[in-house]
PDB file with SEQRES, HELIX, SHEET and CRYST1 records, atoms N, CA, C and O in Angstrom:
SEQRES   1 A   86  MET PRO LEU LYS VAL SER LEU VAL SER ALA ASP ALA GLU          
SEQRES   2 A   86  VAL TRP SER GLY GLU ALA SER LEU VAL VAL ALA ARG THR          
SEQRES   3 A   86  VAL GLU GLY GLU ILE GLY PHE MET THR GLY HIS GLU PRO          
SEQRES   4 A   86  VAL LEU ALA ILE LEU ALA GLU GLY GLN VAL ARG ILE THR          
SEQRES   5 A   86  GLU THR SER GLY SER LYS ILE ILE ALA ASN ALA GLN ASP          
SEQRES   6 A   86  GLY PHE LEU SER MET GLU GLY ASP GLU LEU THR ILE VAL          
SEQRES   7 A   86  ALA GLY HIS ALA THR LEU GLU SER                              
SHEET    1 AA1 7 GLY A  29  PHE A  33  0                                        
SHEET    2 AA1 7 GLU A  13  THR A  26 -1                                        
SHEET    3 AA1 7 LEU A   3  VAL A   8 -1                                        
SHEET    4 AA1 7 GLU A  74  LEU A  84  1                                        
SHEET    5 AA1 7 LYS A  58  GLU A  71 -1                                        
SHEET    6 AA1 7 VAL A  40  GLU A  53 -1                                        
SHEET    7 AA1 7 GLU A  13  THR A  26 -1                                        
CRYST1    1.000    1.000    1.000  90.00  90.00  90.00 P 1           1          
ATOM      1  N   MET A   1      -8.752  12.728  40.297  1.00  0.00           N  
ATOM      2  CA  MET A   1      -8.210  13.599  39.218  1.00  0.00           C  
ATOM      3  C   MET A   1      -8.508  12.986  37.847  1.00  0.00           C  
ATOM      4  O   MET A   1      -8.137  11.837  37.611  1.00  0.00           O  
ATOM      5  N   PRO A   2      -9.146  13.694  36.961  1.00  0.00           N  
ATOM      6  CA  PRO A   2      -9.544  13.211  35.591  1.00  0.00           C  
ATOM      7  C   PRO A   2      -8.323  13.105  34.597  1.00  0.00           C  
ATOM      8  O   PRO A   2      -7.242  13.658  34.797  1.00  0.00           O  
ATOM      9  N   LEU A   3      -8.606  12.382  33.581  1.00  0.00           N  
ATOM     10  CA  LEU A   3      -7.646  12.338  32.443  1.00  0.00           C  
ATOM     11  C   LEU A   3      -7.692  13.628  31.671  1.00  0.00           C  
ATOM     12  O   LEU A   3      -8.751  14.235  31.512  1.00  0.00           O  
ATOM     13  N   LYS A   4      -6.568  14.035  31.204  1.00  0.00           N  
ATOM     14  CA  LYS A   4      -6.549  15.132  30.276  1.00  0.00           C  
ATOM     15  C   LYS A   4      -6.361  14.493  28.856  1.00  0.00           C  
ATOM     16  O   LYS A   4      -5.362  13.831  28.572  1.00  0.00           O  
ATOM     17  N   VAL A   5      -7.350  14.728  28.018  1.00  0.00           N  
ATOM     18  CA  VAL A   5      -7.417  13.981  26.735  1.00  0.00           C  
ATOM     19  C   VAL A   5      -7.282  14.965  25.616  1.00  0.00           C  
ATOM     20  O   VAL A   5      -7.886  16.037  25.671  1.00  0.00           O  
ATOM     21  N   SER A   6      -6.485  14.636  24.563  1.00  0.00           N  
ATOM     22  CA  SER A   6      -6.375  15.387  23.373  1.00  0.00           C  
ATOM     23  C   SER A   6      -6.497  14.485  22.164  1.00  0.00           C  
ATOM     24  O   SER A   6      -5.707  13.555  21.998  1.00  0.00           O  
ATOM     25  N   LEU A   7      -7.475  14.747  21.324  1.00  0.00           N  
ATOM     26  CA  LEU A   7      -7.638  13.916  20.065  1.00  0.00           C  
ATOM     27  C   LEU A   7      -7.441  14.847  18.859  1.00  0.00           C  
ATOM     28  O   LEU A   7      -8.255  15.738  18.618  1.00  0.00           O  
ATOM     29  N   VAL A   8      -6.419  14.644  18.150  1.00  0.00           N  
ATOM     30  CA  VAL A   8      -6.104  15.421  16.981  1.00  0.00           C  
ATOM     31  C   VAL A   8      -5.979  14.681  15.753  1.00  0.00           C  
ATOM     32  O   VAL A   8      -5.539  13.531  15.768  1.00  0.00           O  
ATOM     33  N   SER A   9      -6.358  15.294  14.615  1.00  0.00           N  
ATOM     34  CA  SER A   9      -6.147  14.673  13.333  1.00  0.00           C  
ATOM     35  C   SER A   9      -4.977  15.449  12.636  1.00  0.00           C  
ATOM     36  O   SER A   9      -4.410  16.373  13.221  1.00  0.00           O  
ATOM     37  N   ALA A  10      -4.641  15.065  11.413  1.00  0.00           N  
ATOM     38  CA  ALA A  10      -3.533  15.693  10.710  1.00  0.00           C  
ATOM     39  C   ALA A  10      -3.700  17.132  10.490  1.00  0.00           C  
ATOM     40  O   ALA A  10      -2.704  17.847  10.382  1.00  0.00           O  
ATOM     41  N   ASP A  11      -4.997  17.656  10.409  1.00  0.00           N  
ATOM     42  CA  ASP A  11      -5.200  19.078  10.076  1.00  0.00           C  
ATOM     43  C   ASP A  11      -5.877  19.832  11.148  1.00  0.00           C  
ATOM     44  O   ASP A  11      -6.006  21.045  10.979  1.00  0.00           O  
ATOM     45  N   ALA A  12      -6.360  19.252  12.302  1.00  0.00           N  
ATOM     46  CA  ALA A  12      -7.038  20.048  13.291  1.00  0.00           C  
ATOM     47  C   ALA A  12      -7.214  19.239  14.609  1.00  0.00           C  
ATOM     48  O   ALA A  12      -7.180  18.009  14.611  1.00  0.00           O  
ATOM     49  N   GLU A  13      -7.406  19.989  15.737  1.00  0.00           N  
ATOM     50  CA  GLU A  13      -7.807  19.384  16.943  1.00  0.00           C  
ATOM     51  C   GLU A  13      -9.245  18.991  16.859  1.00  0.00           C  
ATOM     52  O   GLU A  13     -10.102  19.821  16.558  1.00  0.00           O  
ATOM     53  N   VAL A  14      -9.545  17.675  17.134  1.00  0.00           N  
ATOM     54  CA  VAL A  14     -10.909  17.233  17.030  1.00  0.00           C  
ATOM     55  C   VAL A  14     -11.686  17.400  18.315  1.00  0.00           C  
ATOM     56  O   VAL A  14     -12.856  17.785  18.323  1.00  0.00           O  
ATOM     57  N   TRP A  15     -10.959  17.080  19.459  1.00  0.00           N  
ATOM     58  CA  TRP A  15     -11.578  17.280  20.856  1.00  0.00           C  
ATOM     59  C   TRP A  15     -10.501  17.244  21.827  1.00  0.00           C  
ATOM     60  O   TRP A  15      -9.510  16.531  21.671  1.00  0.00           O  
ATOM     61  N   SER A  16     -10.690  18.048  22.888  1.00  0.00           N  
ATOM     62  CA  SER A  16      -9.818  17.977  24.036  1.00  0.00           C  
ATOM     63  C   SER A  16     -10.594  18.375  25.290  1.00  0.00           C  
ATOM     64  O   SER A  16     -11.511  19.195  25.232  1.00  0.00           O  
ATOM     65  N   GLY A  17     -10.233  17.811  26.370  1.00  0.00           N  
ATOM     66  CA  GLY A  17     -10.939  18.082  27.656  1.00  0.00           C  
ATOM     67  C   GLY A  17     -10.568  17.026  28.646  1.00  0.00           C  
ATOM     68  O   GLY A  17      -9.594  16.288  28.501  1.00  0.00           O  
ATOM     69  N   GLU A  18     -11.447  16.987  29.730  1.00  0.00           N  
ATOM     70  CA  GLU A  18     -11.151  16.036  30.802  1.00  0.00           C  
ATOM     71  C   GLU A  18     -12.174  14.921  30.711  1.00  0.00           C  
ATOM     72  O   GLU A  18     -13.348  15.148  30.418  1.00  0.00           O  
ATOM     73  N   ALA A  19     -11.707  13.724  30.966  1.00  0.00           N  
ATOM     74  CA  ALA A  19     -12.490  12.494  30.877  1.00  0.00           C  
ATOM     75  C   ALA A  19     -12.238  11.594  32.058  1.00  0.00           C  
ATOM     76  O   ALA A  19     -11.199  11.654  32.715  1.00  0.00           O  
ATOM     77  N   SER A  20     -13.298  10.696  32.324  1.00  0.00           N  
ATOM     78  CA  SER A  20     -13.103   9.729  33.355  1.00  0.00           C  
ATOM     79  C   SER A  20     -12.733   8.394  32.714  1.00  0.00           C  
ATOM     80  O   SER A  20     -12.165   7.535  33.390  1.00  0.00           O  
ATOM     81  N   LEU A  21     -13.039   8.192  31.421  1.00  0.00           N  
ATOM     82  CA  LEU A  21     -12.771   6.964  30.755  1.00  0.00           C  
ATOM     83  C   LEU A  21     -12.648   7.244  29.226  1.00  0.00           C  
ATOM     84  O   LEU A  21     -13.447   7.973  28.637  1.00  0.00           O  
ATOM     85  N   VAL A  22     -11.619   6.635  28.631  1.00  0.00           N  
ATOM     86  CA  VAL A  22     -11.525   6.657  27.191  1.00  0.00           C  
ATOM     87  C   VAL A  22     -11.247   5.285  26.697  1.00  0.00           C  
ATOM     88  O   VAL A  22     -10.367   4.631  27.258  1.00  0.00           O  
ATOM     89  N   VAL A  23     -11.918   4.782  25.692  1.00  0.00           N  
ATOM     90  CA  VAL A  23     -11.714   3.494  25.097  1.00  0.00           C  
ATOM     91  C   VAL A  23     -11.363   3.655  23.602  1.00  0.00           C  
ATOM     92  O   VAL A  23     -12.096   4.299  22.852  1.00  0.00           O  
ATOM     93  N   ALA A  24     -10.257   3.072  23.193  1.00  0.00           N  
ATOM     94  CA  ALA A  24      -9.794   3.289  21.805  1.00  0.00           C  
ATOM     95  C   ALA A  24      -9.349   1.928  21.304  1.00  0.00           C  
ATOM     96  O   ALA A  24      -8.925   1.067  22.076  1.00  0.00           O  
ATOM     97  N   ARG A  25      -9.462   1.742  19.912  1.00  0.00           N  
ATOM     98  CA  ARG A  25      -8.983   0.520  19.283  1.00  0.00           C  
ATOM     99  C   ARG A  25      -7.538   0.713  18.825  1.00  0.00           C  
ATOM    100  O   ARG A  25      -7.184   1.702  18.184  1.00  0.00           O  
ATOM    101  N   THR A  26      -6.744  -0.253  19.175  1.00  0.00           N  
ATOM    102  CA  THR A  26      -5.357  -0.331  18.691  1.00  0.00           C  
ATOM    103  C   THR A  26      -5.212  -1.622  17.838  1.00  0.00           C  
ATOM    104  O   THR A  26      -6.121  -2.448  17.744  1.00  0.00           O  
ATOM    105  N   VAL A  27      -4.034  -1.737  17.239  1.00  0.00           N  
ATOM    106  CA  VAL A  27      -3.778  -2.928  16.420  1.00  0.00           C  
ATOM    107  C   VAL A  27      -3.793  -4.187  17.350  1.00  0.00           C  
ATOM    108  O   VAL A  27      -4.017  -5.282  16.834  1.00  0.00           O  
ATOM    109  N   GLU A  28      -3.583  -4.094  18.599  1.00  0.00           N  
ATOM    110  CA  GLU A  28      -3.596  -5.114  19.567  1.00  0.00           C  
ATOM    111  C   GLU A  28      -4.940  -5.435  20.150  1.00  0.00           C  
ATOM    112  O   GLU A  28      -5.118  -6.437  20.843  1.00  0.00           O  
ATOM    113  N   GLY A  29      -5.917  -4.543  19.850  1.00  0.00           N  
ATOM    114  CA  GLY A  29      -7.306  -4.705  20.357  1.00  0.00           C  
ATOM    115  C   GLY A  29      -7.746  -3.426  21.089  1.00  0.00           C  
ATOM    116  O   GLY A  29      -7.005  -2.443  21.105  1.00  0.00           O  
ATOM    117  N   GLU A  30      -8.948  -3.431  21.698  1.00  0.00           N  
ATOM    118  CA  GLU A  30      -9.452  -2.324  22.416  1.00  0.00           C  
ATOM    119  C   GLU A  30      -8.727  -2.152  23.700  1.00  0.00           C  
ATOM    120  O   GLU A  30      -8.341  -3.142  24.322  1.00  0.00           O  
ATOM    121  N   ILE A  31      -8.525  -0.949  24.127  1.00  0.00           N  
ATOM    122  CA  ILE A  31      -7.871  -0.650  25.412  1.00  0.00           C  
ATOM    123  C   ILE A  31      -8.635   0.548  26.085  1.00  0.00           C  
ATOM    124  O   ILE A  31      -9.017   1.520  25.434  1.00  0.00           O  
ATOM    125  N   GLY A  32      -8.813   0.417  27.335  1.00  0.00           N  
ATOM    126  CA  GLY A  32      -9.556   1.465  28.098  1.00  0.00           C  
ATOM    127  C   GLY A  32      -8.476   2.185  28.990  1.00  0.00           C  
ATOM    128  O   GLY A  32      -7.531   1.569  29.483  1.00  0.00           O  
ATOM    129  N   PHE A  33      -8.676   3.472  29.154  1.00  0.00           N  
ATOM    130  CA  PHE A  33      -7.782   4.318  29.955  1.00  0.00           C  
ATOM    131  C   PHE A  33      -8.647   5.001  31.009  1.00  0.00           C  
ATOM    132  O   PHE A  33      -9.734   5.515  30.748  1.00  0.00           O  
ATOM    133  N   MET A  34      -8.073   4.972  32.251  1.00  0.00           N  
ATOM    134  CA  MET A  34      -8.586   5.803  33.401  1.00  0.00           C  
ATOM    135  C   MET A  34      -7.459   6.357  34.089  1.00  0.00           C  
ATOM    136  O   MET A  34      -6.321   5.981  33.808  1.00  0.00           O  
ATOM    137  N   THR A  35      -7.689   7.244  34.991  1.00  0.00           N  
ATOM    138  CA  THR A  35      -6.652   7.902  35.828  1.00  0.00           C  
ATOM    139  C   THR A  35      -5.765   6.798  36.429  1.00  0.00           C  
ATOM    140  O   THR A  35      -6.244   5.763  36.893  1.00  0.00           O  
ATOM    141  N   GLY A  36      -4.455   7.068  36.400  1.00  0.00           N  
ATOM    142  CA  GLY A  36      -3.486   6.116  37.024  1.00  0.00           C  
ATOM    143  C   GLY A  36      -3.089   4.981  36.086  1.00  0.00           C  
ATOM    144  O   GLY A  36      -2.379   4.079  36.531  1.00  0.00           O  
ATOM    145  N   HIS A  37      -3.503   4.961  34.800  1.00  0.00           N  
ATOM    146  CA  HIS A  37      -3.128   3.906  33.866  1.00  0.00           C  
ATOM    147  C   HIS A  37      -1.628   3.996  33.661  1.00  0.00           C  
ATOM    148  O   HIS A  37      -1.025   5.070  33.663  1.00  0.00           O  
ATOM    149  N   GLU A  38      -1.053   2.803  33.481  1.00  0.00           N  
ATOM    150  CA  GLU A  38       0.405   2.730  33.197  1.00  0.00           C  
ATOM    151  C   GLU A  38       0.717   3.454  31.893  1.00  0.00           C  
ATOM    152  O   GLU A  38      -0.194   3.651  31.089  1.00  0.00           O  
ATOM    153  N   PRO A  39       1.955   3.858  31.648  1.00  0.00           N  
ATOM    154  CA  PRO A  39       2.279   4.472  30.323  1.00  0.00           C  
ATOM    155  C   PRO A  39       2.157   3.500  29.222  1.00  0.00           C  
ATOM    156  O   PRO A  39       2.513   2.327  29.342  1.00  0.00           O  
ATOM    157  N   VAL A  40       1.622   4.024  28.089  1.00  0.00           N  
ATOM    158  CA  VAL A  40       1.435   3.206  26.878  1.00  0.00           C  
ATOM    159  C   VAL A  40       1.736   4.040  25.629  1.00  0.00           C  
ATOM    160  O   VAL A  40       1.457   5.237  25.568  1.00  0.00           O  
ATOM    161  N   LEU A  41       2.305   3.369  24.658  1.00  0.00           N  
ATOM    162  CA  LEU A  41       2.455   3.965  23.312  1.00  0.00           C  
ATOM    163  C   LEU A  41       1.935   2.818  22.362  1.00  0.00           C  
ATOM    164  O   LEU A  41       2.501   1.725  22.357  1.00  0.00           O  
ATOM    165  N   ALA A  42       0.914   3.068  21.608  1.00  0.00           N  
ATOM    166  CA  ALA A  42       0.284   2.090  20.791  1.00  0.00           C  
ATOM    167  C   ALA A  42      -0.080   2.653  19.418  1.00  0.00           C  
ATOM    168  O   ALA A  42      -0.319   3.852  19.273  1.00  0.00           O  
ATOM    169  N   ILE A  43      -0.120   1.783  18.418  1.00  0.00           N  
ATOM    170  CA  ILE A  43      -0.601   2.090  17.047  1.00  0.00           C  
ATOM    171  C   ILE A  43      -2.153   2.084  17.011  1.00  0.00           C  
ATOM    172  O   ILE A  43      -2.788   1.107  17.409  1.00  0.00           O  
ATOM    173  N   LEU A  44      -2.714   3.146  16.547  1.00  0.00           N  
ATOM    174  CA  LEU A  44      -4.161   3.231  16.446  1.00  0.00           C  
ATOM    175  C   LEU A  44      -4.693   2.453  15.301  1.00  0.00           C  
ATOM    176  O   LEU A  44      -4.150   2.537  14.200  1.00  0.00           O  
ATOM    177  N   ALA A  45      -5.737   1.695  15.508  1.00  0.00           N  
ATOM    178  CA  ALA A  45      -6.443   0.989  14.443  1.00  0.00           C  
ATOM    179  C   ALA A  45      -7.713   1.739  14.040  1.00  0.00           C  
ATOM    180  O   ALA A  45      -8.234   2.536  14.821  1.00  0.00           O  
ATOM    181  N   GLU A  46      -8.176   1.509  12.920  1.00  0.00           N  
ATOM    182  CA  GLU A  46      -9.445   2.174  12.445  1.00  0.00           C  
ATOM    183  C   GLU A  46     -10.590   1.772  13.342  1.00  0.00           C  
ATOM    184  O   GLU A  46     -10.800   0.582  13.574  1.00  0.00           O  
ATOM    185  N   GLY A  47     -11.322   2.714  13.844  1.00  0.00           N  
ATOM    186  CA  GLY A  47     -12.484   2.424  14.722  1.00  0.00           C  
ATOM    187  C   GLY A  47     -12.914   3.592  15.540  1.00  0.00           C  
ATOM    188  O   GLY A  47     -12.539   4.734  15.278  1.00  0.00           O  
ATOM    189  N   GLN A  48     -13.712   3.296  16.543  1.00  0.00           N  
ATOM    190  CA  GLN A  48     -14.259   4.375  17.373  1.00  0.00           C  
ATOM    191  C   GLN A  48     -13.267   4.678  18.567  1.00  0.00           C  
ATOM    192  O   GLN A  48     -12.551   3.812  19.069  1.00  0.00           O  
ATOM    193  N   VAL A  49     -13.300   5.934  18.946  1.00  0.00           N  
ATOM    194  CA  VAL A  49     -12.649   6.358  20.225  1.00  0.00           C  
ATOM    195  C   VAL A  49     -13.826   6.855  21.031  1.00  0.00           C  
ATOM    196  O   VAL A  49     -14.490   7.815  20.639  1.00  0.00           O  
ATOM    197  N   ARG A  50     -14.097   6.200  22.176  1.00  0.00           N  
ATOM    198  CA  ARG A  50     -15.266   6.494  23.014  1.00  0.00           C  
ATOM    199  C   ARG A  50     -14.754   7.219  24.269  1.00  0.00           C  
ATOM    200  O   ARG A  50     -13.945   6.692  25.033  1.00  0.00           O  
ATOM    201  N   ILE A  51     -15.245   8.411  24.443  1.00  0.00           N  
ATOM    202  CA  ILE A  51     -14.808   9.283  25.604  1.00  0.00           C  
ATOM    203  C   ILE A  51     -15.925   9.505  26.501  1.00  0.00           C  
ATOM    204  O   ILE A  51     -17.000   9.911  26.060  1.00  0.00           O  
ATOM    205  N   THR A  52     -15.734   9.254  27.782  1.00  0.00           N  
ATOM    206  CA  THR A  52     -16.759   9.622  28.741  1.00  0.00           C  
ATOM    207  C   THR A  52     -16.257  10.790  29.564  1.00  0.00           C  
ATOM    208  O   THR A  52     -15.297  10.673  30.326  1.00  0.00           O  
ATOM    209  N   GLU A  53     -16.916  11.899  29.396  1.00  0.00           N  
ATOM    210  CA  GLU A  53     -16.493  13.126  30.085  1.00  0.00           C  
ATOM    211  C   GLU A  53     -16.712  13.018  31.571  1.00  0.00           C  
ATOM    212  O   GLU A  53     -17.485  12.170  32.017  1.00  0.00           O  
ATOM    213  N   THR A  54     -16.056  13.851  32.351  1.00  0.00           N  
ATOM    214  CA  THR A  54     -16.220  13.843  33.840  1.00  0.00           C  
ATOM    215  C   THR A  54     -17.711  14.079  34.201  1.00  0.00           C  
ATOM    216  O   THR A  54     -18.185  13.631  35.245  1.00  0.00           O  
ATOM    217  N   SER A  55     -18.414  14.773  33.334  1.00  0.00           N  
ATOM    218  CA  SER A  55     -19.905  15.027  33.637  1.00  0.00           C  
ATOM    219  C   SER A  55     -20.723  13.833  33.341  1.00  0.00           C  
ATOM    220  O   SER A  55     -21.902  13.791  33.694  1.00  0.00           O  
ATOM    221  N   GLY A  56     -20.108  12.783  32.659  1.00  0.00           N  
ATOM    222  CA  GLY A  56     -20.936  11.644  32.277  1.00  0.00           C  
ATOM    223  C   GLY A  56     -21.314  11.659  30.799  1.00  0.00           C  
ATOM    224  O   GLY A  56     -21.644  10.605  30.256  1.00  0.00           O  
ATOM    225  N   SER A  57     -21.282  12.737  30.169  1.00  0.00           N  
ATOM    226  CA  SER A  57     -21.519  12.932  28.713  1.00  0.00           C  
ATOM    227  C   SER A  57     -20.606  12.044  27.897  1.00  0.00           C  
ATOM    228  O   SER A  57     -19.432  11.882  28.232  1.00  0.00           O  
ATOM    229  N   LYS A  58     -21.150  11.448  26.793  1.00  0.00           N  
ATOM    230  CA  LYS A  58     -20.350  10.481  25.885  1.00  0.00           C  
ATOM    231  C   LYS A  58     -19.986  11.246  24.644  1.00  0.00           C  
ATOM    232  O   LYS A  58     -20.822  11.932  24.056  1.00  0.00           O  
ATOM    233  N   ILE A  59     -18.721  11.129  24.239  1.00  0.00           N  
ATOM    234  CA  ILE A  59     -18.291  11.641  22.935  1.00  0.00           C  
ATOM    235  C   ILE A  59     -17.771  10.427  22.201  1.00  0.00           C  
ATOM    236  O   ILE A  59     -17.029   9.606  22.741  1.00  0.00           O  
ATOM    237  N   ILE A  60     -18.206  10.337  20.890  1.00  0.00           N  
ATOM    238  CA  ILE A  60     -17.716   9.235  19.995  1.00  0.00           C  
ATOM    239  C   ILE A  60     -17.024   9.884  18.796  1.00  0.00           C  
ATOM    240  O   ILE A  60     -17.571  10.759  18.124  1.00  0.00           O  
ATOM    241  N   ALA A  61     -15.841   9.433  18.569  1.00  0.00           N  
ATOM    242  CA  ALA A  61     -15.163   9.865  17.263  1.00  0.00           C  
ATOM    243  C   ALA A  61     -14.722   8.667  16.516  1.00  0.00           C  
ATOM    244  O   ALA A  61     -14.503   7.607  17.103  1.00  0.00           O  
ATOM    245  N   ASN A  62     -14.585   8.805  15.237  1.00  0.00           N  
ATOM    246  CA  ASN A  62     -13.967   7.762  14.400  1.00  0.00           C  
ATOM    247  C   ASN A  62     -12.627   8.211  14.050  1.00  0.00           C  
ATOM    248  O   ASN A  62     -12.418   9.341  13.608  1.00  0.00           O  
ATOM    249  N   ALA A  63     -11.669   7.298  14.249  1.00  0.00           N  
ATOM    250  CA  ALA A  63     -10.272   7.634  14.026  1.00  0.00           C  
ATOM    251  C   ALA A  63      -9.519   6.460  13.223  1.00  0.00           C  
ATOM    252  O   ALA A  63      -9.895   5.288  13.236  1.00  0.00           O  
ATOM    253  N   GLN A  64      -8.536   6.888  12.607  1.00  0.00           N  
ATOM    254  CA  GLN A  64      -7.672   5.846  11.927  1.00  0.00           C  
ATOM    255  C   GLN A  64      -6.244   6.377  11.586  1.00  0.00           C  
ATOM    256  O   GLN A  64      -6.041   7.591  11.571  1.00  0.00           O  
ATOM    257  N   ASP A  65      -5.354   5.571  11.341  1.00  0.00           N  
ATOM    258  CA  ASP A  65      -4.007   5.848  10.917  1.00  0.00           C  
ATOM    259  C   ASP A  65      -3.295   6.803  11.897  1.00  0.00           C  
ATOM    260  O   ASP A  65      -3.156   7.988  11.595  1.00  0.00           O  
ATOM    261  N   GLY A  66      -2.860   6.329  13.017  1.00  0.00           N  
ATOM    262  CA  GLY A  66      -2.126   7.124  13.926  1.00  0.00           C  
ATOM    263  C   GLY A  66      -1.660   6.311  15.129  1.00  0.00           C  
ATOM    264  O   GLY A  66      -1.472   5.099  15.031  1.00  0.00           O  
ATOM    265  N   PHE A  67      -1.476   6.977  16.254  1.00  0.00           N  
ATOM    266  CA  PHE A  67      -1.002   6.390  17.478  1.00  0.00           C  
ATOM    267  C   PHE A  67      -1.654   7.047  18.707  1.00  0.00           C  
ATOM    268  O   PHE A  67      -2.267   8.111  18.611  1.00  0.00           O  
ATOM    269  N   LEU A  68      -1.506   6.392  19.844  1.00  0.00           N  
ATOM    270  CA  LEU A  68      -1.927   7.054  21.051  1.00  0.00           C  
ATOM    271  C   LEU A  68      -0.809   6.896  22.105  1.00  0.00           C  
ATOM    272  O   LEU A  68      -0.028   5.945  22.084  1.00  0.00           O  
ATOM    273  N   SER A  69      -0.777   7.866  23.012  1.00  0.00           N  
ATOM    274  CA  SER A  69       0.243   7.855  24.006  1.00  0.00           C  
ATOM    275  C   SER A  69      -0.357   8.241  25.400  1.00  0.00           C  
ATOM    276  O   SER A  69      -1.024   9.264  25.552  1.00  0.00           O  
ATOM    277  N   MET A  70      -0.095   7.413  26.346  1.00  0.00           N  
ATOM    278  CA  MET A  70      -0.571   7.680  27.748  1.00  0.00           C  
ATOM    279  C   MET A  70       0.635   7.883  28.557  1.00  0.00           C  
ATOM    280  O   MET A  70       1.516   7.024  28.570  1.00  0.00           O  
ATOM    281  N   GLU A  71       0.728   8.961  29.227  1.00  0.00           N  
ATOM    282  CA  GLU A  71       1.845   9.371  30.131  1.00  0.00           C  
ATOM    283  C   GLU A  71       1.290  10.178  31.337  1.00  0.00           C  
ATOM    284  O   GLU A  71       0.636  11.207  31.170  1.00  0.00           O  
ATOM    285  N   GLY A  72       1.571   9.684  32.515  1.00  0.00           N  
ATOM    286  CA  GLY A  72       0.917  10.368  33.656  1.00  0.00           C  
ATOM    287  C   GLY A  72      -0.611  10.209  33.522  1.00  0.00           C  
ATOM    288  O   GLY A  72      -1.086   9.098  33.289  1.00  0.00           O  
ATOM    289  N   ASP A  73      -1.369  11.274  33.662  1.00  0.00           N  
ATOM    290  CA  ASP A  73      -2.801  11.273  33.408  1.00  0.00           C  
ATOM    291  C   ASP A  73      -3.145  12.019  32.160  1.00  0.00           C  
ATOM    292  O   ASP A  73      -4.225  12.602  32.067  1.00  0.00           O  
ATOM    293  N   GLU A  74      -2.247  12.020  31.180  1.00  0.00           N  
ATOM    294  CA  GLU A  74      -2.481  12.601  29.921  1.00  0.00           C  
ATOM    295  C   GLU A  74      -2.522  11.667  28.753  1.00  0.00           C  
ATOM    296  O   GLU A  74      -1.565  10.931  28.515  1.00  0.00           O  
ATOM    297  N   LEU A  75      -3.603  11.675  28.017  1.00  0.00           N  
ATOM    298  CA  LEU A  75      -3.766  10.741  26.880  1.00  0.00           C  
ATOM    299  C   LEU A  75      -3.821  11.573  25.613  1.00  0.00           C  
ATOM    300  O   LEU A  75      -4.686  12.440  25.488  1.00  0.00           O  
ATOM    301  N   THR A  76      -2.924  11.333  24.675  1.00  0.00           N  
ATOM    302  CA  THR A  76      -2.889  12.064  23.445  1.00  0.00           C  
ATOM    303  C   THR A  76      -3.107  10.965  22.350  1.00  0.00           C  
ATOM    304  O   THR A  76      -2.435   9.934  22.309  1.00  0.00           O  
ATOM    305  N   ILE A  77      -4.111  11.276  21.461  1.00  0.00           N  
ATOM    306  CA  ILE A  77      -4.462  10.430  20.352  1.00  0.00           C  
ATOM    307  C   ILE A  77      -4.253  11.229  19.082  1.00  0.00           C  
ATOM    308  O   ILE A  77      -4.953  12.211  18.830  1.00  0.00           O  
ATOM    309  N   VAL A  78      -3.269  10.796  18.271  1.00  0.00           N  
ATOM    310  CA  VAL A  78      -2.969  11.501  17.014  1.00  0.00           C  
ATOM    311  C   VAL A  78      -3.365  10.516  15.922  1.00  0.00           C  
ATOM    312  O   VAL A  78      -2.881   9.388  15.822  1.00  0.00           O  
ATOM    313  N   ALA A  79      -4.306  11.045  15.094  1.00  0.00           N  
ATOM    314  CA  ALA A  79      -4.808  10.190  13.952  1.00  0.00           C  
ATOM    315  C   ALA A  79      -4.564  10.924  12.604  1.00  0.00           C  
ATOM    316  O   ALA A  79      -4.584  12.153  12.533  1.00  0.00           O  
ATOM    317  N   GLY A  80      -4.343  10.156  11.593  1.00  0.00           N  
ATOM    318  CA  GLY A  80      -4.257  10.690  10.266  1.00  0.00           C  
ATOM    319  C   GLY A  80      -5.587  11.308   9.856  1.00  0.00           C  
ATOM    320  O   GLY A  80      -5.638  12.315   9.151  1.00  0.00           O  
ATOM    321  N   HIS A  81      -6.671  10.669  10.322  1.00  0.00           N  
ATOM    322  CA  HIS A  81      -8.037  11.133  10.078  1.00  0.00           C  
ATOM    323  C   HIS A  81      -8.832  10.898  11.252  1.00  0.00           C  
ATOM    324  O   HIS A  81      -8.822   9.776  11.759  1.00  0.00           O  
ATOM    325  N   ALA A  82      -9.569  11.895  11.776  1.00  0.00           N  
ATOM    326  CA  ALA A  82     -10.507  11.689  12.868  1.00  0.00           C  
ATOM    327  C   ALA A  82     -11.686  12.673  12.764  1.00  0.00           C  
ATOM    328  O   ALA A  82     -11.493  13.836  12.408  1.00  0.00           O  
ATOM    329  N   THR A  83     -12.841  12.228  13.059  1.00  0.00           N  
ATOM    330  CA  THR A  83     -14.060  13.081  13.060  1.00  0.00           C  
ATOM    331  C   THR A  83     -14.981  12.656  14.222  1.00  0.00           C  
ATOM    332  O   THR A  83     -15.002  11.494  14.628  1.00  0.00           O  
ATOM    333  N   LEU A  84     -15.733  13.631  14.738  1.00  0.00           N  
ATOM    334  CA  LEU A  84     -16.705  13.385  15.734  1.00  0.00           C  
ATOM    335  C   LEU A  84     -17.940  12.886  15.073  1.00  0.00           C  
ATOM    336  O   LEU A  84     -18.308  13.325  13.984  1.00  0.00           O  
ATOM    337  N   GLU A  85     -18.628  11.901  15.782  1.00  0.00           N  
ATOM    338  CA  GLU A  85     -19.963  11.459  15.255  1.00  0.00           C  
ATOM    339  C   GLU A  85     -20.970  12.520  15.706  1.00  0.00           C  
ATOM    340  O   GLU A  85     -20.818  13.169  16.741  1.00  0.00           O  
ATOM    341  N   SER A  86     -21.994  12.657  14.882  1.00  0.00           N  
ATOM    342  CA  SER A  86     -23.049  13.638  15.229  1.00  0.00           C  
ATOM    343  C   SER A  86     -23.997  13.101  16.296  1.00  0.00           C  
ATOM    344  O   SER A  86     -24.931  13.795  16.697  1.00  0.00           O  
TER     345      SER A  86                                                      
END                                                                             
């Protein structure tokens, strides 16, 4: 079962979908999420959010000023500012 991921900024949804792996930078350091990860609530640090879709495609976003929440197999990343890299 894949992760359900939602990455939102203050003014728009940046990306949402299913992923097999998400790596994000928190104030405590980088953390990776896969299905079955324990619940987490963390402060987001400025840096990349790297998403590997279930198809294997890679999505990279830059995010800062927010938090992330992992509950069940749902990961929500809320950033003050987030954009996808081209």
